[in-house]
N, C-alpha and C positions, 0 to 999 in steps of 0.2 A: 388813804383808800388804796386797797388792793386793786389791779387791774383786774382781775378773774377771780371766782370764785373753787374753779375746780380745777383740777389738772388736766381733764381732756380739754377744756377751753386754753390752759397755757400751751399745752403743746400744737394744739391747730395754731394758734395765735404764732407762736415760734416759725414754722413749719414756713410760712408766706411772710415772715416781718424780714429776713434776711432778704439780698437778692440772690445770693448764690447759697445751694445747696453744700456745697464744698467750697471752702474759703479758707485756705491754709495762713497761716501767717503767728504769732504770738503776743504782736502789740494789744489787740483789741480786749483779748481774754485778761492778758499780765496787769492792765491798767485797770481794767474792774476788780480784778481779785486783790489788788492793793489796793483799793476804794474798801473792799468788804474785812481786808486782812492786815490793816497798815504792817502790825509788826511781824507779818510772816510767817505766823504758829503752823506749824506741822508736825504730826505724827513722823516718828520715823516711815521711809517711802522705798517703797519697790515700783519700780516703772517695768513694764513687759512689751518690749517692741516683738515687730517679725510679723511675716508674710502667714504663717500658720502656726498652731500650736499655745498664742497666747492664753486664750480662756482657758486653754489645760492646768497652763504654769499657773494663772490665777487661781485657778482650781485646788490645786496640790498645796499652792502657799496657804490657802486661806484654812485647809482641813489640816497641816501638823501645827500651822497657829493655833488652831482653835482649838487642838488638842492638847496643847499645853495649855490653854487657858488663858490666851493673850483676847483683848478686845479687837475686832480684827474689821476693817472696812473695806472693800471691795467695790470697784470701779468696773467695768465691762461694757461692752457695746457689740454689735447690737440686743436686743431684747427678743425673746421669742414671742413670748407670751402678754407679757405685759410691762410697760417702761418701766418700772419700779425694781425688774429685775437689774437694771443697771448699777443701783445703788442699794448694796447690801452693808447689814452691821449684823457681825456674828451671825451669819451665816442667812438673815432674815432681809425681805424687801425693805424699804422704809417706806413709812404712811405717804398716801397723798398728801397730809394735811403735812407732812415734814418738809418735803419736796417745792410745795408750793410757797409756803413759808422762805424758804431757801429763794424762790423766783424772784418773789417779791423783795427781797434786801437786793438781789441783783438789779433787778429793774430800779429800785431806788436812788441805785448809786453809778449805773451805766453813763446817766445823764443824756449825751446824743451818741455816745455808742452804740454802732450796730453790732448785733453778735448772733452767728449762726444755731443752729438747733443745737449741734451737736456741742457750741462751747456754752450752751445756758445748762446744758446735760452737764459739763465737765465743771463749772463754776460751780454750779448746786451738788454737785456731789464733794467737791473740796469744801468748799462752805460749809455743808453738814459734818463731812469729816473730823475739821478742827475743831468744831465745836462739843465733839460726841466723847473727850476722853477715849482716843482710842491708844493701841500701843503700839499697832502699825497699818499704814495704809496702803493696800495695792490697785495699781493702776494699770490699766490697760491702754497701751495707745491706738486710738481710732484709725490712723491712716498716717503712714512713715513715723515721724518721731521727730526731726528736727523744727517741725513747723507745727506740729499738733498741739491741742490746748494743754494736754497732759502736761507736756515740757515747758510749761512754765513753770513747774517747780521742780527743783534739784532731788537728782534720785541719790539714797544712801547707796541704792545696788540699784543697776541696770542688767537687765537682762532681755537679749534679743535671742530669738527661738530658732529661726532658719527664714532664709530668704529665695523666696524665687520671684518670679515674673508675675505681676499682680500691680493692679490700680496703673498702667502705665502713663496714664494724660497726666497722671499729679506727681510719678516718685520716677520714672525715668523709664525705659525700653531696655538695659541692660542691668544684670547685680549688681553691677558695681556702685552703677546711678541710684539703685535702692537702697544699696547698705550704707551708702553717704547718708542718705535721707534716716536710717534707720539708728545708725551710730551719733546722730544729734540728739539721744536722750544719754549720753554718757557724760559724765563728769568727771572732773579734775581729785584723784584720790579715791574715787567711788569706783569698788569692782564692776566692770564690765565683764558679763556671764556670757559667752555665745555657745548657742546649741546647735548653730549649723553644723553639720560633718566637712564640708566645702566651704571655707567661710570667706567672700571675694578678697580679696586685695584691699580695697578701701575701708573696709572695715577693719582691718589689724591698723591699716592706716591711722587713721580716724582716734583710735582707742589710744596709741602712742601720739597722735598729735595733742589731745586731749588731757593726756597725762592720765589716763584711765589703767590701772590696774585689769590686766585681760587673763582671764581664766577661759580655756576655750577645750570644747569636748574632745576627746581623744589624746590631749596634749595634756593641760597642767588637770583636768580632773576625766574618769574615763568610768565606764560600764563595764561589766563582764557580767555578764547574764548566764543560769544555768536553769536546769530542767523545771524545776519549781521555785527559784527564790533568784536573787542577782545580788550584784558587789557593786557600792562604790566607793572610788577613791580619790582623792584628790592633794595635789603636791601643792608646795606653797613655804608657809612660817610652818615646816613641821609636818611629815605624812598625816593625813586624816582619812580615814575609813570607817562603812559600816558596811558588815559583810553580813550576806544570807538574809537580805533583805527580804519582806514579802512582795509577791506582786505586786504591780498596780491597781487599783481600782478600776480606773480606766484604760479600756482594752486598747493592744495594737502593739505591735513593736516600737512602734515611734513615741509609746507614751512612756519607754523605759528611758529614751533621751529628755524627755520632758520632764522627767521626776529626777531624774541624774544632777539636769540644771537647775532646778529647785534646791536641791540638796548641798549645790554648790553656794547658793544664794543665800541660804538658813546658816551656812558656816561661816560665810562672808560676815552676815552680818549679828554674830552670837553675839561679840561686844554690847550691843545695844537689850539683844532679846534671844537669850540663851533658851537655848532648843534640846531638850532630853531625845534620847535613841529611842527609848519608850515611845514616844508621843509622835515620833518621825515615822517608826513603825505602823502607830495608830491610823494618821493621817493617810498615810500611803493605802491603805485599808479603805478608810471611809470614804474616800475622795468618790463626787459623783458630780455629773455635769451632763446637762440636756444637750440632746441635740449631736451627742458626739459617741458613736458606736453604740446608741441607744437601744436596746432587744426589746419589742414589747411582747413579751409571751401569748402564745396562743396556738391552736390548729396550725392556723398561717403564720407564724411569727414576721416582724417588723423589724426591720433594721434603719433609724433615723441616723442621718450624717449631715451635716451641714457642708461639707467637701464642697467648694466652689472651684478650684484651680487644677495645675495638673498634678502639683505636689503633693495636695492634701489627698487627692483621688487615687492618685501612687500605693499610700499605705491604707486607702478601704480597699484596691485592690488587694492588698497584700493580708489585708484581716479575713477577707471574704474568701480566699483560696487556702489558707490556712484554716478558718474556724466553719467555711461551709462547702467544701471541696467537693460533695459531688450534688451540690442542693441547684435546683433548678431557681432561678433565681426573676422575678419580674418587677420591672424598675418603673416607681411613679418618678419622672425628672422636668425639670425648667431650671434656666440659669437666667443670668442678667445678662443682656447684649452687649458688655462691656468685658465681656470673660471671655478665657480662651474654649468657648464652648468645642469646638472641634478637637483640639487637644485632652477637654475632659473623655468625651467621647472616646478617642480611638484609644487611650488607654485601659477603658472601662469593658470596653466593648465585646470584648473575649467572654466573659462571666455572665453577660445578660443575656436573657432568651426570650426578652421582651418589654418593649418599653410602653410607656404610654405618657404622652406630655399634659402636664399639668400647667394651664393657664394662670397666671398672678398678676392681679391688678394694682400694678406697679412700671411706675413710669420706663422704669430702667430693665424690665424685663425683655429678652428676648421675643420677637411676634414670632406667631406660626411660621411665616414666609422664612423667617432667618432661623429656626430650628429645622425645617423642613428640608434648607438648601446646606445647613451642614450634617445633618443625617446622611442626604446624597454623598455631598463628600465622602464622609466616611463611609459608605456603600454600605448601612445597615439599613435595612428595609422592613426586621421586624417590628415598627415602630408604629404607634396610634396616634390620631391627632385629631382636631377635631370637638374638644370638651371645653364645655361651658365654663367650668371653674373646675377647683381641684377636689371639690365633694364627687363631681361625676368621673373623673379621671382615675380615681383614687377605687369607686364604686366597682369601676369596668376592669380595674387591674384585680380585686378580690374577685370577681367573677370568673377571672381568666387563671388564676392561683388555684392550686389543687393542694388538697393535703398535705403539709411536708415539704411544700414550696415555701421561699422565703422572698418576703417584698422590702423591696428597697425605697425607700423615699432618700433623696440626695440631692445637691445641685444648687440650695439656697437657702438660708435662715429662715426666708419667707415659704418656706415647702415643708418643712419641718414644721413652723408654728401651726401653718394652718392643721397638718396634722392632730397635731396636741389639742387645740384650738375644739374639732370636732370631737378627739375622745373626751375632753371635758364634757360637753353637751348631750353626749351620748344618754 
């Protein structure tokens, strides 16, 4: 008999079931997955790790493989509006019923093994995918790589998008320490593709130690941008290239690097999943992703971005300066207390005319007192506090924004989620 009859009930139970919200390690998830799938069946697998750019790379991969006609499964986190967004097949969220059935199977075989919320979700995705006759599965690492539950599977190709300081309590305080954790997804004889422009030594050393063929941006593969198009070239087993490619559907200079990293992965996996140049061109143009430089048109347009660390906010700053150079920008902002709030504010404060701090009902959110201290430290005084919820802060931002201004909602997935949920209910 099923423990619960609804997805909401399953998720509420999972949130309190395991003693730690984040509990890195592979033993629990691996033992349960082996019980679910003793033959270890899986479709060709791409694992994507990195500090920023994981979701974008998954989106590019999905769009290109779907353009080719392949049946594609994607596992990403966190979700923005509903949990089902984490597990998709051919671009569609899987149903509550399918996820609940997977949870039931997991619960039936785990016996006394305690699993975290993220481990339940990862196992559900992997269980659904191997039963769904997929051509390829695309898996986003949740945190780090070496001890993340996604890493119970061997990748046929592994991507590391970028490495910057984030999640220091779990991954370490230096780029080298973080790189070591992310390199844990590398496997012998499986290409290790690196999109970081300055990869830490530990990442390169781990690729060598793990006998993973290494392909680095600006070394084994390159991007050359023109005014309205770009070129990709890769050295290795014969020179490969795609010239005069269309601009990526995802905006921002960093998306050329993400797209180039994805093209390298696709060519490395071409012996299993051939892809035509026409499909690559179509996928690059068709790709979309909520919350990444997502522009909502209107008299006062709104830009949504989930950027929540200095590297991602630097990319956001570049985009704002290039796309909205003379525009007055009003920001609705909040962050988690374990993030580098001061670093983020200092980077982007030159382009923000007015700040509205939106509270979020989540235990890790920075309190108003913490935010006040951060803005004082950053010598920013054009900031408003005292709102009860996101809706109130956003309404105040709307009142203060004039026609032709831009409202920027950024700093957390939760803020983007709150905005989109509000729009959906209007």
